[in-house]
C-alpha positions in Angstrom: -34.0 -15.5 -37.1 -35.2 -13.7 -33.8 -38.8 -14.3 -32.7 -40.5 -11.2 -31.4 -43.7 -11.3 -29.2 -46.1 -8.4 -28.8 -48.7 -8.2 -25.9 -51.4 -5.8 -24.8 -49.9 -2.3 -24.9 -50.5 0.6 -22.3 -52.0 3.7 -23.9 -49.3 5.0 -26.4 -48.2 8.5 -25.7 -45.5 10.8 -26.7 -43.5 12.5 -29.6 -41.5 10.5 -31.8 -39.4 10.5 -35.1 -39.6 7.6 -37.4 -36.8 6.7 -39.9 -36.2 8.6 -43.1 -38.3 7.8 -46.1 -37.0 4.7 -47.9 -38.0 5.6 -51.4 -36.4 9.0 -51.2 -33.2 7.6 -49.4 -32.4 5.2 -52.3 -32.9 7.9 -54.8 -30.9 10.5 -52.9 -27.9 8.2 -52.8 -28.3 7.5 -56.5 -28.7 11.3 -57.5 -25.8 12.2 -55.3 -23.6 9.8 -57.3 -24.7 11.2 -60.5 -23.6 14.7 -59.5 -20.2 16.4 -59.5 -19.0 17.3 -56.1 -20.2 16.5 -52.6 -23.9 16.1 -51.7 -25.0 16.0 -48.0 -28.0 14.0 -47.0 -29.7 14.5 -43.7 -32.4 12.1 -42.5 -31.2 9.1 -44.6 -32.8 5.9 -43.6 -30.0 3.7 -42.3 -31.9 0.5 -42.9 -30.3 -2.6 -44.6 -32.1 -1.9 -48.0 -30.7 1.5 -48.3 -27.2 0.7 -47.1 -27.2 -1.9 -49.8 -27.9 0.8 -52.3 -25.0 2.8 -50.8 -22.6 0.0 -51.1 -23.8 -0.6 -54.8 -23.0 3.0 -55.4 -19.7 2.8 -53.8 -18.8 -0.3 -55.9 -19.3 1.9 -59.0 -17.1 4.8 -58.0 -18.9 7.0 -55.5 -17.3 7.9 -52.2 -20.1 7.6 -49.6 -19.5 8.1 -45.9 -21.5 9.0 -42.6 -20.2 12.2 -41.1 -19.8 12.8 -37.3 -23.2 14.7 -37.0 -25.0 11.7 -38.6 -25.5 13.2 -41.9 -24.2 11.3 -45.0 -22.0 12.6 -47.7 -21.8 11.4 -51.3 -18.9 12.4 -53.5 -20.3 11.8 -56.9 -18.8 10.6 -60.2 -21.2 12.6 -62.5 -23.4 11.4 -65.4 -21.3 8.9 -67.5 -18.7 8.5 -64.8 -19.8 5.1 -63.3 -17.3 2.2 -63.4 -18.0 -1.4 -63.6 -18.4 -3.2 -60.2 -15.7 -5.8 -59.6 -18.3 -8.1 -57.9 -21.9 -8.9 -58.0 -24.2 -6.1 -56.4 -26.0 -7.8 -53.4 -29.3 -5.9 -53.1 -30.4 -8.0 -50.1 -34.2 -7.6 -49.8 -34.6 -4.5 -51.8 -36.7 -4.5 -54.9 -36.7 -0.8 -55.2 -32.8 -0.7 -55.0 -32.4 -3.4 -57.5 -34.8 -2.0 -60.1 -33.6 1.5 -59.9 -30.0 0.6 -60.3 -30.8 -1.8 -63.2 -32.1 1.2 -64.9 -29.1 3.4 -64.0 -26.6 0.8 -65.4 -28.5 -0.2 -68.5 -26.9 2.8 -70.5 -23.4 2.2 -69.2 -21.1 0.0 -71.4 -20.2 -2.7 -68.7 -21.8 -5.8 -67.3 -23.3 -5.9 -63.8 -24.7 -8.7 -61.9 -27.4 -8.4 -59.4 -28.0 -10.9 -56.4 -30.3 -10.8 -53.4 -31.8 -12.7 -50.7 -34.4 -15.6 -51.1 -37.3 -13.1 -51.1 -35.9 -10.7 -53.6 -34.6 -13.7 -55.8 -38.3 -14.7 -56.2 -39.6 -11.2 -57.3 -40.2 -10.5 -61.1 -37.9 -8.0 -62.8 -39.4 -8.3 -66.3 -41.3 -5.2 -65.6 -38.1 -3.3 -65.8 -36.0 -5.5 -68.1 -38.6 -5.3 -70.9 -38.5 -1.4 -71.2 -34.8 -1.1 -70.4 -33.9 -3.5 -73.2 -35.3 -0.9 -75.5 -32.4 1.4 -74.8 -30.2 -1.5 -76.1 -29.3 -3.3 -72.9 -29.2 -7.0 -72.7 -30.4 -9.0 -69.7 -29.4 -12.6 -68.8 -31.2 -14.6 -66.2 -34.1 -17.0 -65.8 -37.3 -17.0 -68.0 -39.1 -14.6 -65.5 -36.0 -12.5 -65.1 -35.6 -13.2 -61.4 -32.3 -12.7 -59.6 -29.5 -13.5 -60.0 -29.5 -11.5 -63.1 -26.8 -9.9 -65.3 -27.1 -6.7 -67.2 -24.9 -5.9 -70.1 -25.3 -2.1 -70.8 -25.0 -0.3 -74.1 -22.4 2.2 -75.0 -24.7 4.1 -77.4 -28.1 3.9 -75.9 -31.2 4.8 -78.0 -33.7 7.4 -76.4 -37.1 5.6 -76.0 -40.8 6.5 -75.4 -42.5 4.0 -73.2 -46.1 3.8 -71.8 -46.0 2.1 -68.4 -48.5 -0.8 -68.6 -49.0 -1.0 -64.8 -48.8 1.8 -62.1 -45.3 1.4 -61.0 -42.9 4.3 -59.8 -40.1 1.8 -59.8 -40.5 1.1 -63.6 -40.9 4.8 -64.3 -37.8 5.6 -62.2 -35.7 3.0 -63.7 -36.3 4.3 -67.2 -35.8 7.9 -66.1 -32.5 7.1 -64.5 -31.4 5.1 -67.6 -32.2 8.3 -69.5 -29.7 10.3 -67.7 -26.8 8.7 -69.7 -28.7 8.6 -73.0 -28.6 11.3 -75.6 -31.7 13.0 -76.7 -35.1 12.9 -75.2 -36.6 9.9 -73.4 -40.2 10.0 -72.4 -42.1 7.8 -70.0 -46.0 8.0 -70.0 -47.9 6.8 -67.1 -51.7 6.6 -67.3 -52.1 6.2 -63.6 -50.0 8.7 -61.4 -47.5 7.2 -59.2 -45.1 8.5 -56.5 -43.0 11.3 -58.0 -39.9 11.3 -55.8 -37.6 10.8 -58.7 -39.1 13.9 -60.6 -38.7 16.0 -57.6 -35.1 15.0 -57.1 -34.4 15.5 -60.8 -35.8 18.9 -60.5 -33.7 19.7 -57.4 -30.5 18.6 -59.1 -31.4 20.5 -62.3 -32.0 17.7 -64.7 -33.8 19.0 -67.9 -37.3 17.6 -67.3 -40.6 18.3 -69.1 -43.8 17.1 -67.6 -47.1 17.1 -69.5 -50.6 16.2 -68.6 -52.1 13.4 -70.6 -55.6 12.7 -69.4 -55.4 11.4 -65.9 -51.7 10.6 -66.3 -48.4 12.3 -67.1 -45.7 12.3 -69.9 -42.3 12.9 -68.3 -39.5 13.6 -70.6 -35.8 13.6 -69.6 -33.0 15.2 -71.8 -30.0 13.2 -71.1 -26.1 13.7 -71.0 -26.5 16.9 -68.9 -24.1 17.7 -66.1 -25.3 17.7 -62.5 -23.8 19.8 -59.7 -24.1 18.3 -56.1 -26.9 19.4 -53.8 -27.8 18.9 -50.3 -30.9 17.0 -49.5 -33.2 16.5 -46.6 -35.0 13.1 -46.4 -38.5 13.4 -44.6 -39.7 10.7 -42.3 -41.1 7.8 -44.1 -45.1 7.7 -44.3 -44.9 4.1 -44.8 -43.2 3.8 -41.4 -45.2 6.4 -39.8 -48.3 4.3 -40.6 -47.4 1.7 -37.9 -47.4 3.9 -34.9 -50.4 5.7 -36.4 -52.6 2.6 -36.5 -51.2 1.3 -33.1 -52.3 4.6 -31.6 -55.7 4.6 -33.3 -56.7 1.0 -32.0 -55.2 1.3 -28.4 -57.5 3.1 -26.1 -56.3 6.3 -24.4 -53.5 6.9 -27.0 -52.2 10.3 -28.0 -49.0 10.5 -30.0 -47.3 13.0 -32.5 -44.9 11.8 -35.3 -42.6 14.6 -36.4 -41.4 15.6 -40.0 -43.4 13.0 -41.9 -43.3 13.1 -45.8 -46.7 14.4 -47.1 -46.2 13.8 -50.8 -49.8 13.5 -52.3 -48.6 10.2 -54.0 -47.9 8.6 -50.6 -50.7 9.7 -48.3 -53.5 7.4 -49.3 -53.3 5.6 -46.0 -54.0 8.6 -43.9 -56.8 9.6 -46.2 -58.4 6.3 -45.7 -57.9 6.2 -42.1 -59.6 9.5 -41.8 -62.4 8.1 -43.9 -62.7 5.4 -41.3 -63.1 8.0 -38.6 -59.6 8.4 -37.4 -58.7 11.4 -35.3 -55.6 12.5 -37.4 -54.3 16.1 -37.6 -51.5 17.6 -39.6 -49.6 20.7 -38.3 -46.3 22.5 -39.0 -46.7 21.9 -42.7 -43.8 23.0 -44.9 -41.8 22.1 -47.9 -38.3 20.5 -47.8 -36.2 19.8 -51.0 -39.5 20.0 -52.9 -41.3 17.6 -50.6 -44.3 18.5 -48.5 -43.7 17.6 -44.7 -45.8 17.8 -41.6 -46.2 16.7 -38.0 -48.9 14.1 -37.4 -51.0 14.0 -34.2 -53.0 10.8 -33.7 -55.6 9.9 -31.0 -57.4 6.6 -30.2 -60.5 6.4 -32.4 -63.6 4.2 -33.0 -63.1 3.2 -36.5 -65.7 2.1 -39.1 -65.2 0.0 -42.2 -64.9 1.6 -45.7 -64.6 0.4 -49.3 -61.1 1.7 -50.3 -61.4 3.3 -53.8 -59.2 1.3 -56.2 -57.7 4.4 -57.7 -56.1 5.2 -54.2 -54.0 2.0 -54.4 -50.9 3.5 -55.8 -50.8 6.1 -53.1 -50.8 3.4 -50.3 -49.8 0.1 -51.8 -47.2 -0.6 -49.1 -49.6 0.3 -46.3 -52.4 -2.3 -47.0 -51.0 -4.8 -44.5 -51.2 -2.3 -41.6 -54.5 -1.0 -42.8 -55.7 -4.6 -42.5 -54.9 -4.2 -38.8 -57.0 -1.1 -38.4 -59.7 -2.8 -40.4 -59.8 -5.8 -37.9 -61.1 -3.5 -35.2 -63.4 -1.2 -37.5 -67.2 -1.7 -37.2 -68.5 -3.3 -40.4 -66.6 -4.4 -43.5 -63.5 -2.9 -45.0 -63.2 -3.9 -48.7 -59.9 -3.8 -50.6 -59.8 -4.4 -54.4 -57.2 -3.6 -57.1 -54.3 -4.5 -55.0 -52.9 -7.6 -57.0 -49.5 -6.0 -56.9 -49.3 -7.0 -53.3 -48.7 -10.6 -54.6 -45.3 -9.8 -55.9 -43.9 -7.7 -52.9 -41.4 -9.1 -50.5 -44.1 -11.9 -49.9 -47.5 -12.4 -51.3 -48.9 -9.9 -48.9 -52.4 -10.8 -49.6 -51.9 -14.4 -48.8 -49.6 -13.6 -45.8 -52.0 -11.3 -44.2 -55.1 -13.5 -44.8 -53.3 -16.5 -43.3 -52.0 -14.6 -40.4 -55.1 -12.9 -39.5 -57.3 -16.0 -39.7 -54.8 -17.6 -37.2 -55.4 -14.7 -35.0 -59.2 -14.9 -35.1 -60.0 -12.2 -37.6 -62.9 -12.6 -40.1 -61.3 -12.0 -43.5 -62.1 -13.2 -47.1 -59.3 -13.4 -49.7 -60.0 -12.2 -53.3 -57.7 -12.5 -56.3 -57.1 -8.8 -56.2 -57.6 -8.0 -52.6 -59.3 -8.8 -49.2 -62.6 -8.1 -47.2 -62.3 -7.8 -43.4 -65.2 -7.7 -41.0 -64.1 -5.9 -38.0 -64.8 -7.0 -34.4 -64.3 -5.4 -30.9 -62.0 -8.2 -29.7 -59.3 -10.2 -31.6 -58.1 -13.4 -29.9 -54.5 -13.4 -31.1 -52.3 -16.0 -29.6 -50.7 -17.0 -33.0 -47.2 -17.6 -34.3 -47.2 -15.7 -37.6 -44.9 -16.5 -40.4 -43.3 -13.2 -41.8 -42.0 -14.8 -45.0 -39.0 -12.4 -44.9 -41.4 -9.5 -45.1 -40.7 -6.5 -42.8 -44.3 -5.0 -43.2 -45.8 -8.3 -42.3 -43.7 -8.6 -39.2 -44.6 -5.0 -37.9 -48.3 -5.2 -38.9 -48.7 -8.4 -36.6 -46.8 -6.9 -33.9 -49.1 -4.0 -34.0 -52.0 -6.3 -33.7 -50.5 -8.0 -30.7 -50.6 -4.6 -28.8 -54.5 -4.9 -28.8 -55.3 -8.7 -29.2 -56.5 -10.6 -26.2 -53.4 -13.0 -26.3 -49.8 -12.0 -27.4 -48.9 -12.4 -31.1 -45.5 -13.8 -32.0 -43.7 -13.2 -35.5 -41.2 -15.9 -36.4 -38.4 -13.5 -37.6 -38.2 -9.9 -36.4 -34.7 -9.2 -38.0 -36.3 -8.5 -41.2 -37.7 -5.2 -39.7 -34.2 -3.7 -39.9 -34.4 -3.4 -43.7 -36.9 -0.5 -43.4 -37.4 0.5 -39.8 -34.4 0.0 -37.5 -35.2 0.4 -33.9 -39.1 -0.3 -34.4 -39.5 -2.3 -31.2 -37.5 0.1 -29.0 -39.4 3.2 -30.4 -42.8 1.4 -29.9 -41.9 0.3 -26.4 -41.0 4.0 -25.6 -44.5 5.0 -26.4 -46.0 2.1 -24.2 -45.9 -1.1 -26.3 -44.7 -4.3 -24.9 -42.6 -6.1 -27.7 -39.8 -8.3 -26.8 -37.8 -11.4 -27.7 -39.6 -14.7 -27.2 
């Protein structure tokens, strides 16, 4: 564990690139493995979570390596070509990697054991094991299906139709990945739209895919047992990572930054919509499409923010960004009210509890709800606290961002967890004008 301390920043200025999108990076490695031939990936996030997915795919037969120019190549095994891993797959801190790969192996006739760090081992997997068992796979673990967990796949999986009971792109994607090696048509029905990176990559690779509107939701049908040909992929910058320098610039007087090549998938941009509702000066330029994903450069200037009530329906498009939204809300005039985000309690940490405890210690007026938080903004935040990250990278980066504007420096108990999603965070922020260092 390495303690990091953040103190009052200079005005943040400059142009930066944040790491590649974590959600797309996981999926790019998996889809490259499912194709025949060599797929090249540029912009892959080289954080520990994604590297664990790369190791898992390698353990099941893929040949994955970084090329001299920094791109990654994946020599795939094709649908039906996975082999049983010789050892347990260590997913570290990554719930996304664990859940997606569980879906993938559920329809293969071998046994796979998943392990992870203390944080991941406490996170529930029943939301994916329940639907995946309908293919015929068997799961062996604790009552709550926490890691370590063993999956015994099925040699003749049965196509299924499943209505996702909660808004979860991970559950949807796990089923769709299981469908690739399942004969016939498998359908996932989601009543609330979630991020659609899996569907976009399926289309990029030519997976037979049908999507039909059902009210406010969507029915997604995959025809399995196809053959996929390798494709090159471009991973845009992660909007979840871009949210941290965005909020840092908004709350630090005199700041003016540009973040290049950020993914603008409509299922991921709720944080920017909310910040603009709060009065943020955020502008999007150089808008374009890359591999089916919308991309733009984002220019951000310091702004005087006001509190808002965040629509509950917006939660799926910004679920990972509520911790950093809390930092913006701490300086916004009036109240910022957040409900319908109980999913935060089963992330890398209980993010509602973690943010409430940490913000109170720093002098922020905050009320905890079962399904969210209410924050009353103020012009000055005392800071001066030592904040527990609970092995959660977004908690760590959020409080380091708060320290850039608080009256007294803020320390986080473990900055190493940031490497799971944003390698080089402190160095990049310090290049803009932040003052983050080891304590």
